[in-house]
N, C-alpha and C positions, 0 to 999 in steps of 0.2 A: 422636327416641326416650326420652331419658329424660324430655321432658315428657308425652309419652303416658303413663309410668310414674303420673305423678304425677296427670295424669287417672283413670285406674285405680283409684289410689288416694283420691280423693275421689269416683270412682262408688261404691266400695264403705261407704266412711264414710258416706256419706248413705244408704246400704240397712241399714246397722246402726241410724244413728239414729233413720229412720223405724220400725224393730223394735222398740226400747227404750222411745222418746221420743213416737213419734207425729207427727215433723216431717219433711216433704221438703227443707226450707233451714230449717235451724237459724238464731236467731237470737236473741239475750241479750234482746231484752224476753221471746219469747214463754219462756223459761228460767227466768227472772227471775218470769213470772208464777207457773212450775210450780211452782217450790222455794218460792214464797210460800204456797202455797191447802196445801202438804206442810206445811212447818215451821212458820208464823205468821206475823208483822209482826215480829216482833221477835230472834227466831234470823236470820231473813233478812238487816236489814238490817246485822247484825254479822257476817254472808259477804259482803253487799256492801261494807262497809267495807273490808273486808279485797281485795276485788279494785281497788278504788277506789284501792286502797295503791299496788299493784302500777305497774309500768312499764309503758307501753301497750304496749312490745313484748311483755310477758308476760300480761296483761290476756286474752288469749284460751286461753292456757295455764289459768289463774285462772277463770274460765266453765267449763274443761272439768272441773275440779278438782268444781266444784258440779254440774255432768253426773251425773258419778259419784256426789257423795252425796244426787242426790234416787235416780237410779236404786239405791242402794243404801239409802235409808231407807225407799223400795219396799218391799224386799224383807225389812228384818232389822225393821221398826219404829221409830216415835219412841221409843223408846224407848234406842236405840243410843244416843243421844245423851247423857242422864243417867247408862248405866253404865260408874261406873268400869273400868278396864281392867287393875287388878290392877299390884304392882310398882312402882313410879315413875312410874306413869306414868294420869295424871289420865282425867277423862271426856270426850268431843268440847267438847262445850256447854264446858267450863273453857280448850280449847282456845282456841274461838272469840272467849271473854273476853280471853285474855292474850295471841292472834297471837305464841307461841310454838312454834317447831318444838323437837323433843327427837332429841336424839340414839336411833338413830345416824343419824334425817330432818333432821337440821339443813341439807342441801343441796337442801332440799325449803321450799318455802315451809309455812303455818299451812295455808292450804286445799287443799296439796296433799298433807299428812302426812292428813290425817282425808281425803283418796278412797286413800292407802294402806290407811290403816285397815278403811275398812268394802272398800273392795277384796278383802284379805284374810279378814276377818270372813265375807266375802258365800261366797266362796272355801271356805273352813273349812265353812259349813253344807249347804255341795252339797256336798263330797268327802271335809269329815275332815282334820283336824289330820296337816298334813305331814307326816312321817317323817325326813327332812333337807332344807337348802338345798343348792341348786347355781347355778352360773354354768354360765349359758348362752353364754358368751363363749370358752369352751373347749366343741369337740360330741366330746368325748369319752362316748363310752358305756357307757364300763365303769367298776365300782366305782366310783363317786365321791362314796359315802358306807358309813360305816357301818354298817351292818344291825343292828337291832334284836335282840334274843332273839326268839327263836322262831319267824324264819321260816320257812316251808319253802319246796322250788324250785316255780314254776309262781306264788307268790304275788306282789302287783301292789301297787305302793304309793307312796302319794300322794308327789310331791315339790314343792316350793317354789321358783320361778328367779327371780319377779319378783313388784312388787304384783299380788296375785289372778292372777296365773300361775301354771299348776300342770303337771306332766306325774305320766306314769307309772313307775314302777321295775319291773322283773320280777327276779325271783328265779329265779337260778339255778343249776347244783352245775355247776364247773368240773371240769376234767378232772382235778387232783389231791384230789377229790372235797370240799375247802372250800368254800361256798357264796357267793356275789357277785351284781351285779344291774347288768342292763341298762338304760339309760334308751332309754325308747321314745318316740322324735323325734314318732311320728304322734300321739300321744295328747294333748301340747301345748292346752293351751283356758287362756283366760283367765274369769274370773268378770265379770256385767252389767256392774256396774261399772268394772271398769276397757274393759270395750268401750265403751261410753258414754263413758267420760273421751277414750279413746285418737280415737273416733269422732266424736265434737264437735268436737272442737279442728281434725281435718283438715278435717269437709264446712264447717265458716264459718270458719275461714279467721282469718287476724290480725289480721283487723276492716275499719274502725272499729266499732268495740264499745263504746255510746254505755251509759250507765247512769241511771239516773233519780237526780236530786238531784245533780248535776254544774252548778255556775253558777261561774266560768266554763267552757263544751267545751272541753275538757284537748284535742280535735282542732281547735280552731278556731287555734288560737297561731301564728301566722305560724312558715312557719324561713328559714334564711339563703337571701338568690337564690344568691349565690357557692358554698355550699357546694353544694345543690341542682342549679346545675347541672354542677359537679363531677360528682354521681354518674351523673349522666343521660347526660351525655356519654359517662361507662365502659361504664357498660350498653348504649348502643347500641355503640358501638364491639365490644363483647363476645358480641353476640347479639340483645337485647333488641329490643323493637319499641315504636316509637312509641303503640301501639295499648295495651300492658301497661304502659307507665312514663304515662301519661296525656297529656292537655294540656298541664299545667303542675302544677309544685307551686308553692301559695302556703300551705298548710296541714300540717299536722304529718298529720289526715284524709287527703290527699294521697298523703303518703311512703305511710302504712301500706298505702291501698289499691293502690295501685304498688307495694312488696314482695312483696303478697300476690300481684298476678297474675303477676310474671316468674315464680316457681318457683326462688328462686334454686337451693333443696337441692336441687336437679335437676340442678345445672347443674356446671360444672367447676368442682376445687377454688377456684380464683381470685377466684369466686364469694364466699367467705368473705368476701375483703378486705368486698368490696363493702355486705354485710350488717350487718357493724361501723360501718361508717359510716354508713348509713343510717340502723341502730340509734340512731348516739351521735345523728344530729339527727332521728330522733322522741323520743330521750330528754332534746333539750335538755344533755347530757353535754359535761362539762369536755373530755370528750378527743377530740372531733370534729375539731381539727385537726392531732391524733398518726392518727388514720385514717385521712381524707386526705393525710395525707403516705406511709401502711403502703401504701394502695393506692398511689397515683403509683409507689412504689419500687417495688409488685410487677410 
């Protein structure tokens, strides 16, 4: 049943990608070609350098951020890249050159931060500057923020909850006569760059996603046969099929493709330990031995 939900998500993601990017089956090659035609060679090469520097288990996320930047640039214009953002925030072109994420986005890569910026800018252009920010980890609807002055009952205020994500809060008069607000969860929506980022990542999957200019091919590196055997055997014992795992794991590309096929995120919680081990194998991490020990202990 959970695997069926994974396929439902991919089907929806492919629909959104088709609508936004005109692709039925998104690929890195097609995405990069579209970006290059819009942003030019120099800016494209700088963004690709950032994507090449990411761990292979993060590469699809970097490319998904690039999809957001493609769609956002189509909406906001190429001038977005050179426009200073005010305060201490530099223009996006400077971020691409320095490759440094800025507070409060330091938990993101530089490309992911730029994707968040362009998703929010596109949302502001569509729906106006939000009146407040709320955390939807809490689904409490009432009075989540201080109302701005001059509002009236029935008025709808745009509220920010995520990069490119908005919903409305409806001003209402409480029983004691004071004004409050109720979040309208049915109004939840995302800007098109944010939709592109989510849908490209889900529809294209983990990869392999080979990029131009890579020599040697990082996906061709051979992996530890003993570690691969441990991870494959654990996956079979916990319900993965031979078809999902593939015939053999000789290279990084074999492992990445298998991780994508097994849909580990839609399985039981113990699969997180398997993901950590498989990721360490892909990224040639010094923690591989510890990850395999954790998997065995679990």
